[in-house]
C-alpha positions, -999 to 999 in steps of 0.1 A, spaced: -194 304 -214 -211 303 -248 -241 281 -247 -241 255 -274 -269 231 -283 -254 196 -276 -258 171 -304 -267 135 -301 -247 105 -313 -273 101 -341 -261 66 -349 -224 77 -351 -200 49 -339 -166 53 -325 -140 33 -345 -109 39 -324 -98 53 -291 -74 83 -296 -43 66 -284 -49 34 -305 -42 51 -338 -7 50 -355 9 53 -388 -6 19 -397 -39 38 -399 -28 65 -423 -53 70 -451 -82 56 -431 -114 75 -423 -120 71 -385 -143 84 -358 -128 93 -324 -146 107 -293 -133 123 -262 -125 155 -243 -109 186 -257 -75 190 -239 -66 222 -258 -78 243 -287 -54 265 -307 -69 288 -334 -44 299 -360 -68 317 -382 -75 295 -411 -65 264 -391 -77 252 -357 -57 226 -338 -75 205 -312 -58 180 -288 -84 154 -282 -80 131 -251 -95 99 -240 -83 71 -216 -60 57 -243 -41 90 -250 -41 123 -268 -45 129 -305 -41 160 -326 -71 170 -348 -69 197 -376 -99 217 -387 -97 236 -420 -129 250 -435 -122 236 -469 -122 201 -455 -148 202 -427 -172 229 -440 -181 262 -426 -206 249 -400 -181 225 -385 -153 251 -386 -175 276 -367 -183 249 -341 -146 241 -338 -139 278 -331 -162 275 -300 -145 245 -285 -130 249 -250 -112 226 -226 -132 196 -215 -159 198 -241 -169 163 -252 -168 159 -290 -170 133 -318 -147 139 -348 -147 120 -381 -118 125 -404 -89 110 -423 -56 99 -405 -26 117 -420 11 114 -414 27 145 -398 58 142 -419 84 165 -405 62 179 -377 64 149 -354 56 155 -317 80 133 -298 60 140 -266 29 121 -278 26 84 -285 4 95 -314 28 123 -324 35 109 -358 0 113 -370 -31 136 -369 -67 136 -381 -78 160 -407 -114 166 -396 -144 162 -420 -171 163 -393 -176 175 -358 -203 169 -332 -203 186 -298 -218 161 -275 -214 181 -243 -201 215 -233 -182 221 -201 -175 249 -177 -139 259 -170 -126 232 -146 -113 243 -112 -78 230 -121 -59 219 -153 -66 183 -164 -30 173 -168 -5 147 -156 17 154 -126 -8 180 -113 5 205 -88 -30 213 -76 -36 208 -39 -48 173 -31 -79 185 -12 -91 204 -43 -84 174 -66 -103 150 -42 -133 174 -40 -136 172 -78 -123 136 -80 -144 129 -112 -123 156 -129 -90 144 -112 -97 109 -126 -95 123 -161 -58 130 -156 -36 107 -178 -14 95 -149 -43 86 -127 -60 68 -156 -28 49 -163 -27 38 -126 -63 26 -126 -59 8 -160 -28 -10 -146 -47 -19 -115 -74 -35 -136 -47 -54 -155 -31 -66 -123 -64 -78 -109 -71 -97 -142 -36 -113 -140 -41 -124 -104 -75 -140 -113 -61 -157 -143 -31 -171 -124 -52 -184 -94 -78 -199 -117 -51 -218 -136 -37 -230 -103 -71 -246 -93 -84 -219 -70 -121 -212 -68 -133 -176 -65 -159 -176 -38 -176 -145 -21 -179 -143 16 -204 -122 36 -200 -84 41 -225 -83 70 -211 -104 98 -207 -106 136 -183 -84 154 -153 -102 169 -126 -90 193 -88 -86 185 -74 -65 157 -86 -31 146 -120 -15 154 -150 -28 134 -173 -7 114 -208 -15 128 -241 -16 110 -273 -15 131 -299 -40 124 -335 -28 118 -352 -61 124 -330 -70 154 -333 -40 178 -300 -33 196 -280 -58 175 -253 -49 150 -235 -64 121 -198 -57 115 -182 -51 82 -154 -76 76 -118 -67 85 -109 -98 65 -127 -129 53 -106 -149 78 -131 -171 95 -152 -178 64 -123 -188 43 -113 -213 70 -148 -226 70 -146 -231 32 -115 -253 39 -137 -272 64 -163 -275 36 -138 -292 12 -133 -264 -13 -95 -270 -12 -83 -238 -28 -102 -205 -24 -95 -169 -34 -113 -136 -35 -105 -101 -44 -122 -89 -12 -133 -56 1 -124 -51 38 -130 -24 64 -111 -12 94 -121 17 116 -85 29 122 -64 60 117 -54 66 81 -19 71 66 -4 71 31 -8 33 27 -40 28 46 -77 35 40 -109 26 60 -120 4 31 -95 -15 11 -91 -44 -13 -70 -75 -6 -62 -106 -26 -73 -133 -2 -65 -170 -6 -66 -202 14 -53 -237 7 -59 -271 22 -34 -299 29 -5 -275 27 23 -260 49 43 -228 49 64 -236 18 33 -244 -4 17 -210 3 49 -191 -2 56 -210 -35 21 -202 -49 23 -165 -38 58 -160 -52 48 -173 -86 17 -152 -86 37 -121 -77 63 -128 -104 37 -132 -131 19 -100 -121 51 -80 -121 61 -94 -155 28 -87 -171 21 -54 -155 55 -36 -157 79 -60 -174 97 -67 -141 114 -101 -138 113 -112 -101 141 -136 -92 126 -167 -74 128 -180 -48 124 -147 -29 148 -143 0 135 -154 34 145 -139 68 132 -147 103 114 -120 123 142 -121 148 169 -115 122 149 -87 105 145 -69 139 181 -74 148 195 -62 115 170 -36 105 149 -27 135 118 -35 115 96 -65 106 92 -50 71 128 -39 63 138 -20 32 168 -40 20 176 -17 -9 204 -2 12 227 -12 41 231 8 73 222 -22 94 219 -21 132 248 -32 153 244 -45 188 272 -30 210 256 -38 244 285 -60 255 311 -35 242 298 -6 263 285 -26 293 313 -14 316 319 20 301 315 52 321 286 67 300 255 66 322 230 66 294 244 33 281 250 16 314 216 26 329 198 11 299 217 -21 302 212 -24 339 175 -22 333 176 -51 309 177 -29 278 200 -27 248 225 -4 231 226 -5 193 237 18 166 239 25 129 269 36 108 261 65 84 291 62 60 309 94 50 288 117 72 313 124 101 311 162 93 273 163 94 264 197 110 253 196 146 220 212 136 212 182 114 222 158 142 199 177 166 171 174 140 177 136 138 176 135 176 142 152 176 130 127 150 142 98 172 123 112 201 91 108 181 97 70 182 103 69 220 139 78 223 151 99 252 179 111 231 204 101 205 242 96 211 266 102 183 303 96 175 320 111 145 352 95 132 368 125 117 388 123 84 420 127 104 411 98 127 401 118 157 367 115 175 340 140 180 313 127 202 284 136 226 299 111 251 336 108 244 345 124 278 329 95 296 350 68 279 387 60 275 404 62 241 407 24 241 369 20 248 361 44 220 383 26 196 367 -7 205 333 8 200 343 22 165 356 -12 155 324 -30 167 305 -5 145 328 -12 115 336 25 116 362 42 94 375 77 90 346 99 78 318 79 93 290 91 117 279 66 143 244 70 159 233 51 190 201 44 209 200 30 244 167 18 259 145 -13 262 150 -34 231 116 -27 216 122 10 217 158 7 204 145 -13 174 117 13 167 140 43 170 169 29 149 146 12 124 129 45 117 161 66 118 177 43 93 150 50 68 149 88 75 187 91 71 186 71 38 159 94 24 178 125 34 210 113 19 192 98 -12 207 64 -6 176 45 -18 175 33 -54 139 39 -64 143 18 -96 149 -14 -75 121 -38 -63 134 -58 -34 110 -85 -23 115 -103 10 97 -129 32 97 -124 69 89 -156 88 85 -170 123 69 -140 139 62 -141 176 29 -158 184 21 -131 210 30 -96 219 24 -79 252 -2 -52 254 6 -26 280 -29 -11 276 -47 -44 282 -20 -59 305 -21 -92 287 -7 -110 257 -25 -105 224 -21 -123 191 5 -107 169 -15 -119 138 -48 -134 149 -60 -161 173 -61 -188 145 -24 -188 137 -6 -221 143 25 -220 166 57 -236 155 53 -272 166 85 -272 187 71 -242 207 37 -257 216 49 -267 251 57 -230 258 21 -219 253 12 -220 290 46 -214 305 65 -189 283 41 -175 257 65 -147 249 89 -172 234 64 -190 212 70 -185 174 42 -185 149 40 -203 116 33 -169 101 49 -151 72 48 -116 56 58 -106 21 76 -73 20 84 -50 -9 108 -21 -5 101 -17 32 63 -20 28 43 -50 40 25 -62 9 6 -89 28 9 -118 52 -6 -150 63 0 -181 84 -7 -218 88 -39 -221 107 -47 -241 138 -69 -270 128 -69 -291 160 -96 -282 185 -73 -287 215 -46 -264 202 -72 -238 194 -86 -240 229 -51 -236 244 -45 -206 222 -77 -189 234 -66 -196 270 -32 -180 264 -51 -149 251 -72 -148 283 -104 -161 268 -127 -182 290 -143 -212 272 -176 -193 273 -162 -162 258 -144 -181 231 -175 -200 222 -196 -168 222 -173 -152 197 -161 -181 176 -185 -209 184 -195 -217 148 -158 -221 138 -150 -243 168 -181 -264 161 -169 -269 125 -136 -282 138 -156 -311 154 -165 -325 120 -132 -330 103 -110 -301 93 -80 -304 70 -46 -288 77 -48 -254 59 -30 -221 55 -34 -189 36 -24 -154 29 -38 -119 19 -20 -93 -2 -31 -57 -1 -40 -49 -37 -39 -12 -32 -4 -12 -18 8 -36 -45 -4 -13 -73 10 17 -55 45 3 -53 44 -10 -89 34 24 -103 57 43 -80 30 64 -64 35 79 -29 0 71 -16 -26 45 -22 -50 73 -29 -33 76 -63 -45 41 -72 -80 41 -58 -108 56 -78 -126 73 -49 -105 74 -17 -111 89 17 -88 115 34 -71 113 68 -103 116 88 -120 89 68 -143 113 50 -149 117 13 -144 153 2 -164 147 -30 -196 131 -17 -192 145 19 -196 111 35 -201 103 63 -232 124 67 -263 127 89 -295 108 84 -330 119 91 -349 111 124 -371 85 108 -342 64 97 -328 65 132 -361 55 147 -363 25 124 -329 14 135 -338 20 172 -309 45 175 -306 79 191 -278 104 186 -267 117 220 -240 142 210 
């Protein structure tokens, strides 16, 4: 690389960003600054594509206009040099570049300052990069220069601003809650922070501001919100990070409908201002039970059909042992109808079977209704023609359809067919990516059984109010208790969720008992919240929306890493900064810690 003496700004002021100029500026003398995207030397003319966060602009250097010294400097420009250019905006006339927003104009340079030179980057700085993600994340500061990532983060900023504006107009107060807090049970693992001044004691980074926002309701703040940083020490995936951002809100003197109404209007405004999407209100609601029965998921993608069909009663007395054994054990037999795929090759059906096994299935039964009306099936020999016809009718099968079945305990059947439905839709390209289908899922179970802990655990958290009609079941049939909880779903992704909170001390104590907490343990973990309930607490409810997921879906990204400036990878490490890292022995001594392995 040619070493060039970098120049200072020397009082030079930028007048416009590159992408802000248009034909309205023709004839003006302007100063733009940014990174060299590309330099093309045509002999007497040098063309430079100059890039900043607003876009790309073509600059022309001709010695007669910019002088010999500036022309010679322009000859030395390379990709990613940082420069300042002063010149006149000209119309391109017949040489319009339709691929650029600024393609109708260019700058004829009169002056050039090289503010910083650059080595050749390890990958091209361009949109839709095909560079391996590991390399891009190692050099994230370069990756963030790419126009598509910049658009994502700019849109994220606009979304956050729209959320703040809406909530402030609605009377919400933005209040910060602590980052260093006490570790509490239930939910994901906490990130722990050792205390230097309290040997052997630890803070926990917040998984959410839940307890503190409830305390703010106790304190009379009525409507609270926060764009909050949260932390969970759990395995990562495409829509999950160890640290994430959520739009957190809480309201007093409200019930389910009030929170849903405010959230819907906020989401509609954000979609309109961010991407011009008009969301039809009110958003459709569906109970958890209906969602599971129809889609096998509590966050169903409703952009396509292929809903689950319960055929348990139809096959109860058939001769197929896989079905009858599952039913005798109290399980269920359900299926999906893959329209027009009766002639799917056996190799593909076997691959779907292996996929289903990944979700707990022992196998996958199939029945093809061939175009001539005959049946081709993995179990036809165990059933009569009449039984097969009844089963096809129950599945709304027609000539050309492929019917896929799972038989097991209901929880497993839901998991298998819910995942299979999505997988088949992706393979057959049945999902309309241009659609945005919002959905509310309501009335979740209050509890779910944990085989690992051999007890009921809260499906949401211990502060969720049960449906009033189910309160009498808390002690006798906790598995039947419904919660006043609600999730908002977009295209099969949980955007966020919330609930009406328990605000009566006696109900909260009964909830802790149902979860297996002794009074002493409950007070040890949540004493300050329970004490607050003794001094007058209003009915309250709230919700949190994952900002990272929301932006990811609105921009059409496949991972939240594409909408977070400095994300972690699957093992929760940062390839750029190499965090987490070791610390020296002195720091460990001050924290009263010793590394044993």
